[in-house]
C-alpha positions as CSV (number, residue, x, y, z in Angstrom):
1,X,180.7,308.6,70.9
2,X,178.5,307.5,73.8
3,X,178.9,307.6,77.5
4,X,179.7,304.2,78.9
5,X,176.7,304.5,81.2
6,X,174.3,305.5,78.5
7,X,172.0,302.5,79.1
8,X,172.9,301.8,82.7
9,X,170.0,300.6,84.8
10,X,168.0,299.5,81.7
11,X,167.0,295.9,80.9
12,X,166.6,295.2,77.2
13,X,165.3,292.1,75.5
14,X,166.7,291.3,72.0
15,X,165.0,288.6,69.9
16,X,167.3,286.8,67.5
17,X,170.0,287.9,69.9
18,X,172.2,284.8,69.4
19,X,173.8,285.8,66.1
20,X,174.2,288.5,63.5
21,X,172.8,291.9,64.1
22,X,170.9,290.8,67.2
23,X,174.1,289.7,68.8
24,X,175.9,292.9,67.8
25,X,173.2,295.1,69.3
26,X,173.0,293.0,72.5
27,X,176.8,293.3,72.9
28,X,176.7,297.1,72.3
29,X,173.8,297.6,74.7
30,X,175.8,295.6,77.3
31,X,178.9,297.7,76.8
32,X,176.8,300.8,77.5
33,X,175.6,299.4,80.8
34,X,172.4,297.6,80.1
35,X,171.3,294.2,81.5
36,X,170.5,292.1,78.4
37,X,168.1,289.2,77.7
38,X,168.7,287.4,74.4
39,X,166.1,285.1,72.9
40,X,166.0,282.7,70.0
41,X,165.1,279.0,69.4
42,X,168.7,277.7,69.9
43,X,169.5,277.6,73.6
44,X,173.0,276.1,73.1
45,X,174.0,279.1,71.0
46,X,172.3,281.6,73.4
47,X,174.2,280.3,76.4
48,X,177.5,280.5,74.6
49,X,176.8,284.1,73.4
50,X,175.6,285.2,76.8
51,X,178.7,284.0,78.5
52,X,180.9,285.6,75.8
53,X,179.2,289.0,76.0
54,X,179.1,289.0,79.8
55,X,182.8,288.2,80.0
56,X,183.6,291.2,77.7
57,X,181.4,293.7,79.4
58,X,181.0,292.6,83.0
59,X,177.2,293.0,82.8
60,X,174.4,290.4,83.1
61,X,173.2,288.6,80.0
62,X,170.3,286.2,80.3
63,X,169.7,283.6,77.6
64,X,166.1,282.5,77.1
65,X,164.7,280.0,74.6
66,X,161.8,281.4,72.5
67,X,159.9,280.7,69.4
68,X,158.4,284.1,68.6
69,X,155.6,282.5,66.6
70,X,154.1,281.0,69.8
71,X,152.2,283.6,71.9
72,X,152.2,281.4,75.0
73,X,156.0,281.1,74.8
74,X,156.2,284.9,74.4
75,X,154.3,285.5,77.6
76,X,156.4,282.9,79.5
77,X,159.6,284.5,78.2
78,X,158.6,287.9,79.4
79,X,157.7,286.4,82.8
80,X,161.2,284.8,83.0
81,X,163.0,288.0,82.1
82,X,161.0,290.0,84.6
83,X,161.7,287.4,87.3
84,X,165.4,287.6,86.4
85,X,165.8,291.4,86.3
86,X,162.7,292.7,88.0
87,X,161.6,294.6,84.9
88,X,162.0,295.1,81.2
89,X,162.7,298.6,79.9
90,X,163.2,297.9,76.2
91,X,162.5,295.4,73.4
92,X,164.3,294.9,70.1
93,X,162.2,292.9,67.7
94,X,165.0,291.6,65.6
95,X,164.0,287.9,65.0
96,X,163.4,287.4,61.3
97,X,163.5,285.0,58.3
98,X,164.0,285.5,54.6
99,X,165.1,283.8,51.4
100,X,165.0,284.7,47.7
101,X,162.5,283.0,45.4
102,X,160.1,283.8,42.6
103,X,156.8,284.2,44.4
104,X,155.0,281.8,42.1
105,X,157.3,279.0,43.4
106,X,156.3,279.5,47.0
107,X,153.9,277.3,48.8
108,X,151.4,278.7,51.3
109,X,153.5,277.3,54.1
110,X,156.7,278.9,52.8
111,X,154.9,282.3,52.8
112,X,153.6,281.6,56.4
113,X,157.0,280.6,57.7
114,X,158.4,284.1,57.0
115,X,155.4,286.2,57.9
116,X,154.7,284.3,61.1
117,X,158.2,285.1,62.4
118,X,158.5,288.7,61.0
119,X,155.0,290.0,61.6
120,X,153.2,287.7,64.1
121,X,156.3,287.4,66.3
122,X,156.7,291.1,66.4
123,X,153.2,291.9,67.3
124,X,153.0,289.1,69.9
125,X,155.9,290.5,71.8
126,X,154.9,294.1,71.3
127,X,151.3,293.4,72.5
128,X,152.3,291.3,75.5
129,X,155.0,293.7,76.7
130,X,152.9,296.8,75.9
131,X,150.0,295.4,78.0
132,X,152.4,294.8,80.9
133,X,153.9,298.2,80.7
134,X,150.5,299.9,80.6
135,X,149.2,297.9,83.5
136,X,152.3,298.7,85.6
137,X,152.3,302.4,84.4
138,X,155.9,301.9,83.2
139,X,157.5,303.7,80.3
140,X,159.1,301.6,77.6
141,X,161.0,301.6,74.3
142,X,160.4,299.3,71.4
143,X,162.8,299.1,68.4
144,X,161.7,297.1,65.4
145,X,164.3,296.0,62.8
146,X,162.6,296.2,59.4
147,X,164.1,296.7,55.9
148,X,164.6,299.3,53.2
149,X,162.0,297.7,51.0
150,X,159.3,297.7,53.6
151,X,158.0,300.9,52.2
152,X,158.5,300.1,48.5
153,X,158.0,296.4,48.2
154,X,160.5,294.1,46.4
155,X,160.2,291.2,44.1
156,X,161.7,287.8,45.1
157,X,161.4,288.5,48.8
158,X,157.6,289.1,48.9
159,X,156.8,287.3,52.2
160,X,159.5,289.4,53.9
161,X,158.3,292.6,52.3
162,X,154.7,291.9,53.4
163,X,155.8,291.1,56.9
164,X,158.1,294.1,57.3
165,X,155.6,296.5,55.8
166,X,153.2,295.3,58.5
167,X,155.8,295.9,61.2
168,X,156.3,299.5,59.9
169,X,152.5,300.1,60.1
170,X,152.5,298.6,63.6
171,X,155.4,300.9,64.7
172,X,153.7,304.0,63.5
173,X,150.2,303.1,64.7
174,X,151.3,302.2,68.2
175,X,153.6,305.2,68.5
176,X,150.5,307.3,68.0
177,X,148.3,305.3,70.3
178,X,150.7,304.5,73.1
179,X,152.5,307.8,73.4
180,X,150.2,308.7,76.3
181,X,151.6,305.8,78.2
182,X,155.2,306.9,77.6
183,X,155.8,304.0,75.3
184,X,158.0,304.8,72.3
185,X,158.2,302.8,69.1
186,X,160.8,303.3,66.3
187,X,162.3,301.2,63.6
188,X,165.6,300.8,61.8
189,X,165.6,299.9,58.1
190,X,169.1,298.4,57.4
191,X,170.5,298.0,54.0
192,X,173.4,295.6,53.3
193,X,174.8,294.4,56.7
194,X,176.3,291.0,56.0
195,X,175.5,288.2,58.5
196,X,176.6,284.6,57.8
197,X,173.2,283.0,57.8
198,X,171.1,285.6,56.1
199,X,173.7,286.6,53.6
200,X,174.2,283.0,52.4
201,X,170.4,282.6,51.9
202,X,169.9,285.9,50.1
203,X,173.0,285.8,48.0
204,X,173.9,282.2,47.3
205,X,175.8,283.3,44.2
206,X,178.8,285.6,45.0
207,X,178.0,287.6,41.8
208,X,174.7,288.6,43.4
209,X,176.5,290.2,46.3
210,X,178.9,292.0,44.0
211,X,176.0,293.5,42.1
212,X,174.5,294.7,45.4
213,X,177.6,296.7,46.0
214,X,177.2,298.4,42.7
215,X,173.9,299.8,43.9
216,X,175.4,301.4,47.0
217,X,176.8,305.0,46.7
218,X,179.1,304.3,49.7
219,X,180.6,301.4,47.7
220,X,180.7,299.2,50.8
221,X,178.5,297.2,53.1
222,X,177.6,298.4,56.6
223,X,179.5,297.5,59.7
224,X,177.6,296.0,62.6
225,X,178.8,298.6,65.0
226,X,177.2,301.4,62.9
227,X,173.8,299.8,63.2
228,X,174.4,299.0,66.9
229,X,175.3,302.6,67.7
230,X,172.1,303.8,66.0
231,X,170.1,301.2,68.0
232,X,171.7,302.3,71.2
233,X,170.7,305.9,70.6
234,X,167.1,304.9,69.9
235,X,167.0,302.8,73.1
236,X,168.4,305.6,75.2
237,X,166.9,308.6,77.0
238,X,168.8,310.8,74.6
239,X,166.2,310.1,71.9
240,X,163.2,310.6,74.2
241,X,161.3,312.8,71.8
242,X,161.7,310.6,68.8
243,X,158.9,308.1,68.2
244,X,157.0,306.6,65.2
245,X,160.0,307.0,62.9
246,X,161.7,304.6,60.5
247,X,165.4,305.4,60.1
248,X,167.2,304.1,57.1
249,X,170.9,303.1,57.3
250,X,172.0,301.8,53.9
251,X,174.9,303.8,52.6
252,X,172.6,305.7,50.3
253,X,171.2,302.7,48.4
254,X,167.6,303.5,48.7
255,X,167.8,307.1,47.5
256,X,170.3,306.2,44.8
257,X,168.0,303.6,43.3
258,X,164.8,305.6,43.5
259,X,165.6,308.8,41.6
260,X,164.6,308.7,37.9
261,X,167.9,310.1,36.7
262,X,170.3,308.4,39.1
263,X,171.3,306.0,36.3
264,X,173.4,308.9,35.0
265,X,176.0,307.9,37.6
266,X,177.2,305.5,34.8
267,X,178.3,308.3,32.5
268,X,182.0,309.1,32.0
269,X,183.4,312.7,32.2
270,X,183.8,312.6,28.4
271,X,180.1,311.7,28.0
272,X,179.2,314.6,30.3
273,X,181.3,316.9,28.1
274,X,179.2,315.9,25.1
275,X,175.9,316.4,27.0
276,X,177.0,319.8,28.3
277,X,177.9,320.9,24.7
278,X,174.5,319.9,23.4
279,X,172.7,321.6,26.3
280,X,174.5,324.9,25.5
281,X,173.7,324.5,21.8
282,X,170.0,324.2,22.6
283,X,169.7,327.2,25.0
């Protein structure tokens, strides 16, 4: 659905780019012509993925080791990427961590581990790159990967919910403040998009994953290319008037589970016949 040169000439940094959704987005951006930098803590994985993507697309992919929780590392990483490509045009804050647990079982450190990656890592990168763009009078695009429960909260993933809610607030706040600098910020809230590491931590029991499917009107999980295409649009000039938004892509899960009467999905046609008869009797 996209021109093959949609992102040609752009350089995009993707955190958490060595696996899962980060890898999928990086590969799609590269297919559409962008130069890519992928960052995470595992340099061995990054080098392998960079070689793999570049072989497929013929475009440059630069692996760079980064712990997003360290602001000094963040600044050095941006310097390395700019030295490699001459500039950075876009940033995808995708690095994250999550696991399921009753909150009362969490230590202070367990809470910090997640929020430091999700929230601190995002604002360290956003602030460092935003300051650079403003100084250089350069336009830029930032895409934050959040979650469907960032706006509602969710039990059993409270550190993630807190961190992602903060990222949504950051997205909207800086879209308002930095629009004058031609810097756009948007977010994607994915529903169920299975990745090996995250899926195993969130759904250690297969029955949990099956129950998740029951909540989704589309009756399936998302495919990585579907999210990657949305991300590509948001990082392109074609979405130039879109900023400060959070776009949900979840097969209808959020809306299906928020309506007061959506539980009526469980009724059979015969049960509806009985209800219809009673409604007519009471007119």
